[in-house]
C-alpha positions as CSV (number, residue, x, y, z in Angstrom):
1,M,-104.4,-136.9,-98.4
2,G,-103.3,-136.2,-101.8
3,F,-100.0,-137.5,-103.9
4,L,-97.6,-134.7,-102.5
5,S,-98.5,-135.7,-99.1
6,W,-97.7,-139.1,-99.3
7,I,-94.5,-138.1,-100.7
8,L,-93.6,-135.7,-98.2
9,I,-94.8,-138.1,-95.1
10,G,-92.8,-141.2,-97.1
11,L,-89.7,-138.3,-97.0
12,I,-90.0,-137.8,-93.7
13,A,-90.7,-141.5,-92.2
14,G,-88.7,-142.9,-93.9
15,A,-85.8,-140.4,-92.6
16,I,-87.0,-141.0,-89.2
17,A,-87.0,-144.7,-89.5
18,K,-83.3,-144.4,-90.7
19,A,-82.4,-142.5,-87.7
20,I,-83.9,-144.8,-84.9
21,L,-82.7,-148.1,-86.5
22,P,-78.7,-148.7,-86.0
23,G,-75.9,-149.3,-88.3
24,K,-75.4,-148.6,-92.1
25,Q,-78.4,-148.1,-94.6
26,G,-77.4,-147.3,-98.3
27,G,-79.1,-145.2,-100.2
28,G,-80.2,-141.5,-100.6
29,W,-83.3,-139.6,-100.0
30,I,-84.9,-141.7,-103.3
31,V,-84.6,-145.0,-101.7
32,T,-85.6,-142.9,-98.4
33,M,-88.7,-141.7,-99.8
34,L,-89.6,-144.5,-101.5
35,L,-89.1,-146.8,-98.7
36,G,-91.0,-144.6,-96.4
37,I,-94.1,-144.5,-98.9
38,V,-93.9,-148.2,-99.2
39,G,-93.7,-147.8,-95.5
40,A,-96.3,-145.6,-94.7
41,M,-98.8,-147.4,-97.3
42,L,-97.7,-150.7,-95.2
43,G,-98.4,-149.0,-91.9
44,G,-101.5,-147.5,-92.9
45,W,-102.9,-151.0,-94.0
46,I,-101.4,-152.6,-90.7
47,G,-103.6,-149.8,-88.5
48,S,-106.7,-150.3,-90.6
49,L,-106.8,-154.1,-89.7
50,M,-105.9,-153.3,-86.2
51,G,-109.2,-151.5,-85.9
52,F,-107.2,-148.1,-85.8
53,S,-107.6,-145.2,-88.4
54,P,-104.7,-144.1,-89.3
55,N,-105.2,-142.2,-92.2
56,E,-106.8,-139.3,-90.7
57,G,-105.3,-136.6,-92.2
58,F,-101.5,-135.0,-92.4
59,F,-101.2,-133.5,-89.2
60,S,-102.6,-136.6,-87.6
61,F,-100.9,-138.3,-84.7
62,S,-101.5,-141.6,-85.7
63,T,-100.9,-141.2,-89.3
64,W,-97.4,-140.2,-88.2
65,L,-97.2,-142.6,-86.0
66,W,-98.1,-145.6,-88.4
67,A,-96.2,-144.4,-91.2
68,I,-92.7,-144.5,-88.8
69,I,-93.8,-148.1,-87.8
70,G,-94.5,-149.1,-91.4
71,S,-91.4,-147.7,-92.4
72,L,-89.2,-149.6,-89.8
73,I,-90.2,-153.0,-90.9
74,V,-89.9,-151.9,-94.7
75,L,-86.2,-151.1,-93.5
76,V,-86.0,-154.0,-91.9
77,I,-86.9,-156.3,-94.6
78,W,-84.8,-154.1,-96.8
79,G,-81.6,-154.8,-94.4
80,F,-82.3,-158.8,-94.9
81,V,-82.5,-158.4,-98.9
82,A,-79.5,-156.2,-99.3
83,K,-77.3,-157.9,-97.2
84,K,-78.3,-161.1,-98.5
85,R,-77.1,-159.9,-102.1
86,A,-74.1,-158.2,-100.6
């Protein structure tokens, strides 16, 4: 996948993760994209450690599933960090 694919997956996976988790998360679309990109990378890494092939292509279900799972993990961690600063 190319660089633009990672950005698009990150933006969409981050937005889906923010929609799934209840509560008020700060940040605009740039923060959502960055959290989503980091989450997609984390999800791909976790998926490959578990023996799955999460990076099969842009339209692969497993790619999107692991990107959303990783984005949820990153969003939870971000919520703890942001809460401690406030």
